[in-house]
C-alpha positions, 0 to 999 in steps of 0.5 A: 474553295470558291476562289480560283486555284493557283495553276502553274504554267504547264509545258506546251506539250502538256497543254496540247495533250490536255486539249486533245484529251478533253476533245476525246472525252467530249466526243469531238474525236471518235476513237475505238478502244476498251470499254470504260469501267467505273466502280462506285462504292457506297463507303468504307474500305472493306468487302466492296474493295474485293469486288473492285479488285476483281474488276481490275484483275479481269483485264490486267496484264503483267506479273502484278495487279497495279493500282494507285489510290488518289486522295483528291477528296481526302482533305478539307483545306486547299493548302494543307493535306491530311495525315499521310498515315490515314492514307497509308491505311486505306492503301493497305486495305485495298492491297489486302482486298486485292490479295484476297481475290486474285489468282496468284498463278496469273499474278505471281507478284501479287497486288502493287498498290500505291498512292499519289500525293494529289491533295490540293489544287496545285497537285493536279498540275504536278508533272510527277503526279501526271507521270504516275497517273499516265503509267501504261502498266497501271490497271486501276485508279481508286479515289478515296472518300472525303468531300466530293465537292473538294475533289471536283473543284481541284480536278475539273479541267486540269491536266490530272483529269485529262490524264485520267480520261486517257487512262479510262479510255485505254481500260483502266478501272476507276473506283472510289468510295463515298465522295470518291463514288459521287464524283464518278457521275458527270452530274454530281450530287455535291451533298446537302446545303447548309440548310439540308439534311436527311429530314428535309431531303425532299425539299429542293433547296436541301441538296447541292446538285452540280449540273455543269453550270458553270462548266466546271461545276460537275463530277469527272468528265469521264464519269457516267452520263446516265446516273447521279451517284449517291453514297451511304444510302441506307445508313444515312437515310438518303433515298429522299436525297436521291429522288430529289436529285433525279427530279431536278435532273428531269427539270434540267434535261427533260424526258425523265432526267437522269437515273439516281444510283445509290449504294450503301456502305461497303457495297459497290458495283461495276458500271460497264460502258455507261450501259450496265450495272453488274457485279454488285458486291458488299454487305448491303445493297443499292437503289436505282431511282427512275422518273421516266419509265412509270411516267412520273409526275412531279412538282415543287410545292409550298414555301420550301419547294418540296417535292410532290411526286407520283409513280417514282419507280425504284429498284433495290439491287442486292449482290448476286450473280444474276442481278444487273441493270440496263441503264440505256433501257432503264430495265432491271435484270434477274436470273438472266432476264429483263424484268419489265415494268408492268403497270399495276391495276387500280389505285390503292385508296385510304378510306375510313368507315368510322365516324371519327376523323382519324389522324395518323401521326408520324411523331408530332412530338417533334413539332408540338406547336405545329399544324397536327396538334392544332388540327386535333384541338380544332376538331375536338373543340367542336363539341361544347364542354368537350373532353380529351382522353390521352392514352399511352401504351407500349412504353418501356416503363410507366414512368416513360408512358406518364412523361409522354402523356404529360408532354402532349397534355401540355401541348394541347393547352398550349394549342388552345384546348379549353376542355378537360383532359384525362390521362390513362396508362395502359396496364396501369389504369382502367379505361371505362367504356363510357369514357370513349363515348363521352370523349370528343377527342382521343389521343393514343400514344405508342412507345415501341412497336415491338411492345405493341403485340401485348397491347393489341392482345388486350381485347378490352383495350382494342374494343375501347379504341374501336368504340372511340373511333365510332363516337369521338369527333377525332382520334389522333394516333401517334408513333407505335399506335399509328403503326398498329392502326393499319391492317399489318405493322412491323413489330421490330424494336425502335431504332434510329442508328445507321445499323438499324437503317441498314438492317431494315434492307435485310431479308425477313428483317421486318416482323409483320403482325396483325394490326387493329385494322381500323384502316383496312388494306394499309400498313403505316410506318411513322418517323420515316425520315428522322429515323431513316425507316425507308427500309421498313417500307420495303420490308413490309411491302416484301412480305405484304406485297398487296398492301400499300405501306405509308411512311409518315414523316415526323411532324406530319399526319395523314387525316382520314375522314370518310372517303378522303385522306390528306396530309397535314403538317410540315413533312412528306408522306411516302407511299410504297406500292409493291403490287407488281414488284418482284421481291427476292433475296440477294446472296448476302442476305439483303433483299432485292425489290424490282419495279416498286413505286413510290408516291410522295405527298406533301402537306396539303396534298390529297392522297390519290394517284 
């Protein structure tokens, strides 16, 4: 893909057309005409295609709605195209979606959906393909999913791109799913680098962001210049990637950079005139990320250049006729009115009134030799002839609880613990109240948050934890016990699948229950990045709007002692502040959330605004 693609000699007239079209696209020639419309879809070929078809039919003329599918992102080889049978299935999916929504009186011939064989670099110069793309009776052009970097490399600066730019100027609606959505913004997120994934997406080098340097290192020239588009948003836990991309555009362009715009699987919306997002349709929702309106502050810190940011403004946009977003004013609309950002008063704090240092782990089993366990052992070792009590609760079986306790006990020794260690399984062994007072360190392991209700109903057990917090040097909470330490917690079952991540953005999916209240005015969610739990932050925030929600990534912990709180570990903590947000239900069961603030804290940061 890095080599220069083969380009056949173009006819003189074609070269002239290409130059003129690129001038128009760059604004060198003023021209009146229909408003450009883009329709990015977060993935798939199902419900969201109906929304795209509605937009195409809105201004279509003739007996049929005519669309063509372009598989430029389809293959992963510059010479060998993919199986045409797969493309035929996608073409048929678009045709059926179109047939389901059009007015057959207005379009008696129905929907005419075809494809062009634009798979490799040379195809972007093929006169037969260019004629198909320039067809004046065409109403819509739709890009398949695949690899946006591949698609951009074979299209940028070619006659095919010039021809499509002309089509966009005359009103042809451009849609695309997955990679076909990503190429619809000029500044393009080309995906993760080899070292990147959803668990380190807030590190600068984890994403491959194309900003037009060199000139063809970009998305489509007629794509949006207001946003960077991302896809598979909820299902693949990509909100961190979106925030990263928006922050890098702020560095590159200044003044808060570009907006991040992401859609989940089978969900899309129309971008009209590069000004309005509207007509959101599909099974899930989208998110806008804004680093300007709330006067965001950010920096890249630590050896991995990880993002530390305050006041990142976000908006969750579900389907609904009354939901829209003004890209120019950076303002969401709901019920026909703008919903301006209103600065929240005061700063949510995280303070402990307990003698013990409280450590809230996001699941350090991912890094048992790392900074969190070492800090816990260091604090426990301050007491001569110390004792650590390991307690496991809310596991599916005693065997699972025992296995977890044994794993952590071995890690304590490996981290330098030289004192004694005792293991207790909730519901299997009795916890002596005196043991809480004697312990220099207490390690509380929680299995499944949906099982924590029965554990917290055990008054003797919760009294024992409070006693330990008042006398031990340090208490480390892990996983479900971390969630239970706050004033409220989400008691839904554990899950790390794409379906779980999508469901978390559905209205009333969160099952909010009272926690231990050891840290009042706060809720905690562990395993933020590895389990893609971004939706859980918003779900708890929607039901407890005045409670900040702390998403703690795996391999890290929040350390609270007295009036100070800091992050220890290798991954970030993200805090959701929904105090001045507007929450509502979308038409498909997903929730909307406008003007929600996120703070990103990296290891070494003190939690404050």
